[in-house]
C-alpha beads as a LAMMPS data file, in Angstrom:
LAMMPS data file: protein, C-alpha beads

299 atoms
298 bonds

1 atom types
1 bond types

-500.0 500.0 xlo xhi
-500.0 500.0 ylo yhi
-500.0 500.0 zlo zhi

Masses

1 110.0

Atoms # bond

1 1 1 -0.070 -0.085 0.082
2 1 1 1.013 3.729 -0.347
3 1 1 0.713 6.198 2.550
4 1 1 0.101 9.802 2.336
5 1 1 3.514 10.572 1.731
6 1 1 3.927 8.375 -1.353
7 1 1 5.920 5.764 0.428
8 1 1 5.174 1.999 -0.168
9 1 1 4.372 0.010 2.965
10 1 1 3.908 -3.493 3.680
11 1 1 0.720 -3.992 5.740
12 1 1 -1.325 -6.839 6.720
13 1 1 -5.118 -6.717 7.558
14 1 1 -5.696 -6.881 11.422
15 1 1 -7.557 -10.032 12.287
16 1 1 -11.272 -8.664 12.885
17 1 1 -11.202 -7.335 9.262
18 1 1 -10.443 -10.623 7.794
19 1 1 -13.723 -12.196 9.414
20 1 1 -16.700 -13.279 7.374
21 1 1 -19.222 -10.542 6.526
22 1 1 -16.694 -7.480 6.732
23 1 1 -15.832 -5.432 3.840
24 1 1 -13.256 -6.992 1.538
25 1 1 -10.330 -4.971 0.737
26 1 1 -10.274 -3.560 -2.838
27 1 1 -7.856 -1.884 -5.042
28 1 1 -8.381 1.829 -4.539
29 1 1 -9.540 1.550 -0.664
30 1 1 -8.537 4.120 1.624
31 1 1 -7.635 2.633 5.048
32 1 1 -6.209 3.523 8.108
33 1 1 -2.866 2.002 9.496
34 1 1 -1.032 1.966 12.711
35 1 1 2.595 0.322 13.370
36 1 1 2.484 -3.238 14.262
37 1 1 4.936 -5.276 15.943
38 1 1 8.513 -3.926 15.759
39 1 1 11.041 -6.339 14.212
40 1 1 14.662 -6.564 15.295
41 1 1 17.283 -4.364 13.595
42 1 1 18.657 -5.860 10.591
43 1 1 22.269 -5.511 12.037
44 1 1 21.446 -7.910 14.564
45 1 1 20.771 -5.657 17.393
46 1 1 18.122 -5.935 20.081
47 1 1 16.561 -2.205 19.854
48 1 1 13.803 -1.094 17.257
49 1 1 14.092 -2.045 13.783
50 1 1 11.713 -2.010 10.666
51 1 1 8.034 -1.423 11.785
52 1 1 5.352 -3.915 10.558
53 1 1 1.850 -2.110 9.632
54 1 1 -1.614 -3.319 10.131
55 1 1 -4.626 -2.134 8.445
56 1 1 -7.227 -1.375 10.983
57 1 1 -10.068 0.294 9.215
58 1 1 -11.185 0.489 5.517
59 1 1 -12.884 3.883 4.717
60 1 1 -16.242 4.480 3.358
61 1 1 -16.186 4.312 -0.485
62 1 1 -17.378 7.032 -2.663
63 1 1 -17.618 5.209 -5.643
64 1 1 -17.008 1.196 -6.774
65 1 1 -16.932 -1.071 -9.853
66 1 1 -17.654 -4.725 -9.307
67 1 1 -18.210 -7.982 -10.772
68 1 1 -20.141 -11.092 -9.767
69 1 1 -18.325 -13.020 -7.405
70 1 1 -16.249 -15.775 -8.879
71 1 1 -17.341 -19.567 -9.107
72 1 1 -21.338 -18.783 -8.603
73 1 1 -20.954 -17.350 -5.211
74 1 1 -23.301 -14.975 -3.810
75 1 1 -22.548 -11.445 -3.924
76 1 1 -20.183 -9.331 -5.613
77 1 1 -16.335 -8.561 -5.700
78 1 1 -15.134 -5.110 -5.794
79 1 1 -12.612 -4.593 -8.540
80 1 1 -11.762 -0.983 -7.855
81 1 1 -12.895 1.454 -5.421
82 1 1 -12.848 5.523 -5.108
83 1 1 -12.294 6.319 -8.792
84 1 1 -13.492 9.722 -10.082
85 1 1 -13.964 8.786 -13.757
86 1 1 -14.257 6.060 -16.010
87 1 1 -12.386 6.487 -19.243
88 1 1 -13.472 4.107 -22.066
89 1 1 -10.870 3.502 -24.585
90 1 1 -11.915 2.326 -27.994
91 1 1 -9.908 2.172 -31.388
92 1 1 -10.785 3.780 -34.590
93 1 1 -9.473 0.539 -36.151
94 1 1 -7.637 -2.675 -35.366
95 1 1 -9.860 -3.848 -33.467
96 1 1 -13.015 -2.537 -34.980
97 1 1 -15.009 -0.682 -32.777
98 1 1 -17.999 -2.559 -31.423
99 1 1 -20.392 0.233 -30.315
100 1 1 -22.735 -1.871 -28.265
101 1 1 -19.792 -2.916 -26.163
102 1 1 -19.164 0.734 -25.688
103 1 1 -22.842 1.015 -24.474
104 1 1 -22.147 -1.617 -21.995
105 1 1 -19.242 0.311 -20.395
106 1 1 -21.158 3.551 -20.311
107 1 1 -24.109 2.010 -18.738
108 1 1 -21.721 0.510 -16.087
109 1 1 -20.462 3.820 -15.337
110 1 1 -23.894 5.511 -15.214
111 1 1 -25.171 2.585 -13.104
112 1 1 -22.392 3.549 -10.551
113 1 1 -22.759 7.184 -10.879
114 1 1 -19.229 7.783 -12.247
115 1 1 -18.545 10.169 -14.941
116 1 1 -17.315 8.498 -18.222
117 1 1 -15.196 9.808 -21.149
118 1 1 -14.592 8.238 -24.185
119 1 1 -10.988 8.234 -25.594
120 1 1 -10.814 7.097 -29.595
121 1 1 -7.407 5.928 -30.034
122 1 1 -5.151 4.831 -33.069
123 1 1 -6.603 7.947 -34.738
124 1 1 -3.744 7.211 -37.261
125 1 1 -5.766 4.591 -38.572
126 1 1 -9.147 6.440 -38.766
127 1 1 -11.011 6.746 -41.924
128 1 1 -13.338 9.877 -43.111
129 1 1 -16.509 8.337 -41.498
130 1 1 -14.850 7.521 -38.245
131 1 1 -16.276 10.594 -36.191
132 1 1 -19.715 10.039 -37.704
133 1 1 -19.687 6.710 -36.093
134 1 1 -19.449 8.087 -32.746
135 1 1 -21.779 11.197 -33.290
136 1 1 -24.433 9.611 -31.095
137 1 1 -22.357 9.799 -28.139
138 1 1 -21.412 13.333 -28.388
139 1 1 -24.892 14.194 -29.179
140 1 1 -25.742 12.409 -25.743
141 1 1 -23.465 14.590 -24.069
142 1 1 -20.164 12.279 -23.746
143 1 1 -16.729 13.979 -24.321
144 1 1 -15.056 12.342 -27.047
145 1 1 -11.221 12.590 -27.132
146 1 1 -9.293 11.553 -30.284
147 1 1 -5.598 10.450 -29.647
148 1 1 -2.912 8.315 -31.338
149 1 1 0.016 6.795 -29.244
150 1 1 2.006 6.407 -32.571
151 1 1 1.449 10.277 -33.660
152 1 1 1.187 12.101 -30.353
153 1 1 -2.074 13.686 -31.461
154 1 1 -4.421 14.266 -28.360
155 1 1 -2.042 13.113 -25.925
156 1 1 -1.881 16.620 -24.033
157 1 1 -5.549 16.807 -23.750
158 1 1 -5.274 13.013 -22.383
159 1 1 -2.641 14.156 -20.002
160 1 1 -5.074 16.909 -18.648
161 1 1 -7.778 14.609 -18.219
162 1 1 -5.971 12.151 -15.994
163 1 1 -4.013 14.890 -13.738
164 1 1 -4.919 14.705 -10.274
165 1 1 -7.847 12.232 -10.842
166 1 1 -8.086 8.426 -9.958
167 1 1 -9.111 7.125 -13.538
168 1 1 -10.076 3.691 -14.512
169 1 1 -8.941 2.978 -18.039
170 1 1 -11.276 0.232 -19.379
171 1 1 -12.264 -1.058 -22.855
172 1 1 -11.586 -4.220 -25.233
173 1 1 -7.991 -5.457 -25.362
174 1 1 -5.898 -4.371 -28.108
175 1 1 -7.091 -0.550 -28.306
176 1 1 -3.989 0.809 -26.991
177 1 1 -4.780 1.612 -23.439
178 1 1 -1.195 0.796 -22.216
179 1 1 0.359 2.167 -25.033
180 1 1 -1.363 5.656 -24.295
181 1 1 -0.035 5.446 -20.641
182 1 1 3.374 4.679 -21.570
183 1 1 3.856 7.345 -24.149
184 1 1 1.924 10.064 -21.950
185 1 1 4.028 9.042 -18.895
186 1 1 7.433 7.449 -19.928
187 1 1 8.801 5.080 -17.490
188 1 1 5.431 3.482 -16.477
189 1 1 6.389 0.436 -18.693
190 1 1 3.182 -1.310 -18.709
191 1 1 2.918 -4.111 -20.755
192 1 1 1.533 -3.889 -24.167
193 1 1 0.009 -6.695 -26.158
194 1 1 -0.012 -7.341 -29.833
195 1 1 -2.982 -7.632 -32.012
196 1 1 -3.926 -10.809 -33.141
197 1 1 -4.193 -10.863 -36.865
198 1 1 -6.100 -14.033 -37.195
199 1 1 -9.016 -12.950 -35.143
200 1 1 -8.492 -9.040 -35.062
201 1 1 -8.944 -8.829 -31.143
202 1 1 -6.149 -7.968 -28.804
203 1 1 -4.853 -10.625 -26.568
204 1 1 -5.410 -9.741 -22.672
205 1 1 -2.009 -8.617 -21.149
206 1 1 -3.272 -7.236 -17.717
207 1 1 -3.912 -10.036 -15.214
208 1 1 -5.356 -8.063 -12.529
209 1 1 -6.575 -4.441 -11.471
210 1 1 -3.527 -2.126 -10.667
211 1 1 -3.534 1.169 -9.610
212 1 1 -0.523 2.969 -10.961
213 1 1 0.357 6.365 -9.350
214 1 1 1.058 9.088 -12.081
215 1 1 4.265 11.221 -11.846
216 1 1 2.651 14.478 -11.493
217 1 1 -0.384 13.459 -9.541
218 1 1 -3.327 11.107 -9.611
219 1 1 -3.682 7.248 -10.349
220 1 1 -4.584 5.263 -13.212
221 1 1 -6.285 1.733 -12.562
222 1 1 -5.363 -0.545 -15.494
223 1 1 -8.025 -3.208 -15.502
224 1 1 -8.087 -6.556 -17.622
225 1 1 -10.728 -5.233 -19.853
226 1 1 -14.306 -7.037 -20.229
227 1 1 -13.699 -9.882 -17.887
228 1 1 -13.804 -7.651 -14.762
229 1 1 -17.225 -5.951 -15.400
230 1 1 -20.923 -6.477 -16.306
231 1 1 -24.315 -5.035 -15.832
232 1 1 -25.381 -8.228 -13.810
233 1 1 -26.485 -6.321 -10.760
234 1 1 -28.650 -3.681 -12.640
235 1 1 -32.393 -3.841 -12.137
236 1 1 -34.050 -3.727 -15.544
237 1 1 -36.202 -0.639 -14.571
238 1 1 -33.027 1.387 -13.682
239 1 1 -31.429 0.732 -17.161
240 1 1 -33.437 3.774 -18.914
241 1 1 -31.574 6.301 -16.669
242 1 1 -28.035 4.829 -17.482
243 1 1 -28.432 5.952 -21.105
244 1 1 -27.871 9.298 -20.147
245 1 1 -29.578 11.114 -23.153
246 1 1 -32.939 9.332 -22.232
247 1 1 -33.254 11.205 -18.822
248 1 1 -34.954 14.094 -20.080
249 1 1 -37.764 12.056 -21.302
250 1 1 -38.066 9.144 -19.015
251 1 1 -40.061 11.273 -16.371
252 1 1 -42.677 12.301 -19.071
253 1 1 -43.858 8.635 -19.723
254 1 1 -47.484 8.042 -19.292
255 1 1 -46.542 5.233 -16.838
256 1 1 -44.221 5.510 -13.988
257 1 1 -42.797 2.067 -14.440
258 1 1 -42.644 2.350 -18.280
259 1 1 -40.167 -0.005 -19.822
260 1 1 -39.727 2.094 -22.922
261 1 1 -40.471 -1.037 -25.025
262 1 1 -44.165 -1.023 -26.063
263 1 1 -46.237 1.168 -23.662
264 1 1 -48.444 3.670 -24.870
265 1 1 -47.618 7.215 -24.195
266 1 1 -43.701 6.559 -23.972
267 1 1 -41.746 9.737 -24.435
268 1 1 -38.795 7.825 -25.150
269 1 1 -39.944 5.676 -27.905
270 1 1 -41.604 9.086 -29.268
271 1 1 -38.471 10.843 -29.046
272 1 1 -36.886 7.981 -31.220
273 1 1 -39.662 8.261 -33.690
274 1 1 -38.932 11.879 -34.088
275 1 1 -35.015 11.142 -34.318
276 1 1 -34.339 13.209 -31.337
277 1 1 -33.060 10.071 -29.649
278 1 1 -30.697 7.599 -31.549
279 1 1 -32.426 4.720 -32.975
280 1 1 -29.333 2.645 -32.664
281 1 1 -28.630 3.631 -28.851
282 1 1 -32.219 2.616 -28.441
283 1 1 -31.630 -0.752 -30.032
284 1 1 -28.651 -1.256 -27.684
285 1 1 -30.931 -0.287 -24.663
286 1 1 -33.387 -3.044 -25.768
287 1 1 -30.777 -5.585 -26.183
288 1 1 -29.712 -4.815 -22.720
289 1 1 -32.950 -5.089 -21.200
290 1 1 -33.590 -8.437 -22.613
291 1 1 -30.290 -9.549 -20.876
292 1 1 -31.282 -8.124 -17.684
293 1 1 -34.646 -9.401 -17.657
294 1 1 -33.432 -12.971 -18.494
295 1 1 -30.501 -12.987 -16.007
296 1 1 -31.113 -14.536 -12.647
297 1 1 -31.260 -12.384 -9.335
298 1 1 -29.611 -14.925 -7.317
299 1 1 -26.323 -12.967 -6.890

Bonds

1 1 1 2
2 1 2 3
3 1 3 4
4 1 4 5
5 1 5 6
6 1 6 7
7 1 7 8
8 1 8 9
9 1 9 10
10 1 10 11
11 1 11 12
12 1 12 13
13 1 13 14
14 1 14 15
15 1 15 16
16 1 16 17
17 1 17 18
18 1 18 19
19 1 19 20
20 1 20 21
21 1 21 22
22 1 22 23
23 1 23 24
24 1 24 25
25 1 25 26
26 1 26 27
27 1 27 28
28 1 28 29
29 1 29 30
30 1 30 31
31 1 31 32
32 1 32 33
33 1 33 34
34 1 34 35
35 1 35 36
36 1 36 37
37 1 37 38
38 1 38 39
39 1 39 40
40 1 40 41
41 1 41 42
42 1 42 43
43 1 43 44
44 1 44 45
45 1 45 46
46 1 46 47
47 1 47 48
48 1 48 49
49 1 49 50
50 1 50 51
51 1 51 52
52 1 52 53
53 1 53 54
54 1 54 55
55 1 55 56
56 1 56 57
57 1 57 58
58 1 58 59
59 1 59 60
60 1 60 61
61 1 61 62
62 1 62 63
63 1 63 64
64 1 64 65
65 1 65 66
66 1 66 67
67 1 67 68
68 1 68 69
69 1 69 70
70 1 70 71
71 1 71 72
72 1 72 73
73 1 73 74
74 1 74 75
75 1 75 76
76 1 76 77
77 1 77 78
78 1 78 79
79 1 79 80
80 1 80 81
81 1 81 82
82 1 82 83
83 1 83 84
84 1 84 85
85 1 85 86
86 1 86 87
87 1 87 88
88 1 88 89
89 1 89 90
90 1 90 91
91 1 91 92
92 1 92 93
93 1 93 94
94 1 94 95
95 1 95 96
96 1 96 97
97 1 97 98
98 1 98 99
99 1 99 100
100 1 100 101
101 1 101 102
102 1 102 103
103 1 103 104
104 1 104 105
105 1 105 106
106 1 106 107
107 1 107 108
108 1 108 109
109 1 109 110
110 1 110 111
111 1 111 112
112 1 112 113
113 1 113 114
114 1 114 115
115 1 115 116
116 1 116 117
117 1 117 118
118 1 118 119
119 1 119 120
120 1 120 121
121 1 121 122
122 1 122 123
123 1 123 124
124 1 124 125
125 1 125 126
126 1 126 127
127 1 127 128
128 1 128 129
129 1 129 130
130 1 130 131
131 1 131 132
132 1 132 133
133 1 133 134
134 1 134 135
135 1 135 136
136 1 136 137
137 1 137 138
138 1 138 139
139 1 139 140
140 1 140 141
141 1 141 142
142 1 142 143
143 1 143 144
144 1 144 145
145 1 145 146
146 1 146 147
147 1 147 148
148 1 148 149
149 1 149 150
150 1 150 151
151 1 151 152
152 1 152 153
153 1 153 154
154 1 154 155
155 1 155 156
156 1 156 157
157 1 157 158
158 1 158 159
159 1 159 160
160 1 160 161
161 1 161 162
162 1 162 163
163 1 163 164
164 1 164 165
165 1 165 166
166 1 166 167
167 1 167 168
168 1 168 169
169 1 169 170
170 1 170 171
171 1 171 172
172 1 172 173
173 1 173 174
174 1 174 175
175 1 175 176
176 1 176 177
177 1 177 178
178 1 178 179
179 1 179 180
180 1 180 181
181 1 181 182
182 1 182 183
183 1 183 184
184 1 184 185
185 1 185 186
186 1 186 187
187 1 187 188
188 1 188 189
189 1 189 190
190 1 190 191
191 1 191 192
192 1 192 193
193 1 193 194
194 1 194 195
195 1 195 196
196 1 196 197
197 1 197 198
198 1 198 199
199 1 199 200
200 1 200 201
201 1 201 202
202 1 202 203
203 1 203 204
204 1 204 205
205 1 205 206
206 1 206 207
207 1 207 208
208 1 208 209
209 1 209 210
210 1 210 211
211 1 211 212
212 1 212 213
213 1 213 214
214 1 214 215
215 1 215 216
216 1 216 217
217 1 217 218
218 1 218 219
219 1 219 220
220 1 220 221
221 1 221 222
222 1 222 223
223 1 223 224
224 1 224 225
225 1 225 226
226 1 226 227
227 1 227 228
228 1 228 229
229 1 229 230
230 1 230 231
231 1 231 232
232 1 232 233
233 1 233 234
234 1 234 235
235 1 235 236
236 1 236 237
237 1 237 238
238 1 238 239
239 1 239 240
240 1 240 241
241 1 241 242
242 1 242 243
243 1 243 244
244 1 244 245
245 1 245 246
246 1 246 247
247 1 247 248
248 1 248 249
249 1 249 250
250 1 250 251
251 1 251 252
252 1 252 253
253 1 253 254
254 1 254 255
255 1 255 256
256 1 256 257
257 1 257 258
258 1 258 259
259 1 259 260
260 1 260 261
261 1 261 262
262 1 262 263
263 1 263 264
264 1 264 265
265 1 265 266
266 1 266 267
267 1 267 268
268 1 268 269
269 1 269 270
270 1 270 271
271 1 271 272
272 1 272 273
273 1 273 274
274 1 274 275
275 1 275 276
276 1 276 277
277 1 277 278
278 1 278 279
279 1 279 280
280 1 280 281
281 1 281 282
282 1 282 283
283 1 283 284
284 1 284 285
285 1 285 286
286 1 286 287
287 1 287 288
288 1 288 289
289 1 289 290
290 1 290 291
291 1 291 292
292 1 292 293
293 1 293 294
294 1 294 295
295 1 295 296
296 1 296 297
297 1 297 298
298 1 298 299
């Protein structure tokens, strides 16, 4: 763990925090520590040596991203806590952007009340219609940042976005998350995965969530991509408000519990018909709604 002065400390959980039913420690948690037993000096003396530290309390979380507990167990496992923003990275090409996958990431951020931004990397591979493919998201109010780790385009703005914030970088494998960080912050030396030409999908290179301190302030959490997140714990009736551009319309539906699927007097469907809301985003909403309705609530 890292203390307030930035020093790395080796610390263990105090016994009572290990008991069943207590909050499980996660990457990004803020904790209280105190000196534990004092070890003997490495020089062989009997006086004070290097102090061991004990984690005595885990602070309340202001935000968290979680996945379902592994092995079919009940509950969830927090992947990262206390983040300020989710930065979703997609590539202009190689791999081709899958916009319904992007919708899933944005829903996850919205469901957890964490602001989200979109980074469109590999702009050196962009085509004339690249920005038009993402126009629904800028119209919805999301910030779209165009970057290229190869040419350096957009990296100053990316640096400003990450400065003094705790950020989760997520997105499909192979879109260049690690390459971007290594270029903006030389010396981080995060592993970079090659693109598999046979399937045009990136190989997973990150094996677990890691909180990386940035040299001039802030933290970035590099996550293992799609394996660590999901919409499994979202109630179907809450999905509409996770599509942020739906929010001005969801309260105007005739029925308070409107699913925005087939009910009469649905303001969301009327806005889609009037092309005020994106038909593609609405279709993505319906697909996610079907997925949530079919999932078992046993978690």
